N, C-alpha and C positions, 0 to 999 in steps of 0.2 A: 430532471436529470435523465439522460438517455441510457440505453442498455450498455453502450460502450463504457460509460462512466461507472455504472454499477459493476460491470465485469472487472474493471481495473481495480476498483476499491476492494472488491471481494478477493481478488487474487493477492493483493498486498496483505490484507488481513489474514488470509489463509497462511501466508508465509510467516507472519508474526506469530500466529498460533503454533505453527510447527516448530519454530525456534524455542518457544516457551516449553512445549511438550518435550523436546529433546533435552533441554536444560534440566527439567525435572527428572527425566530418566537417568541422566548421567550422575546427578547429585541429589537424590531424593532426601537424604538425611540433613543436608545443609539448608539452613533457613536464610543464609546470607546470599544476596544476589551476586552473581558473577559479573564483574565489571565489564568484561568483553561482551557478554550477552546483553547487558544493560545498554552498552553503547550501540550495539546492533539494533536493538529495539527502538532506541531513541532516533537512530538514523532512519529506520523504516517509518516511524511515526512522522518524521519531517517529510519524507517522500510522499506519504499518504496525504498530508496537509497540502503539499504542492499540487498533487494530482487532483485533489478536491477543488482547489482554487482554479485549476485549468478547466476542469469539466463543468464547473458551475459558472464560469465566465460567460457573459451574454454573447460574446463573439465566438464562442466555441460551438461550432455546428459542423460536425463531420460530413454530413451529406452535402452541405453547401460547399465545403472545401473540395470534395470529390467532383462536384458539378463544375466548379471553376477550373479544375485540372483538365476536365474533358474538353472544355472550350479552347 
């Protein structure tokens, strides 16, 4: 996995962590998960899975793509 892939996954996970922290700040006494936040987290998880598939694909090589654009 290259640095671009690592950066993308890290940014998405950071976003998920921020959503969770904000949810806990807004409703610290409630142990029931908020449906809206749960949907957002599930959507972000799906996006992370998609990004992981893209960056781990053998055909994914950013440098090669840039080189072909130069030609």
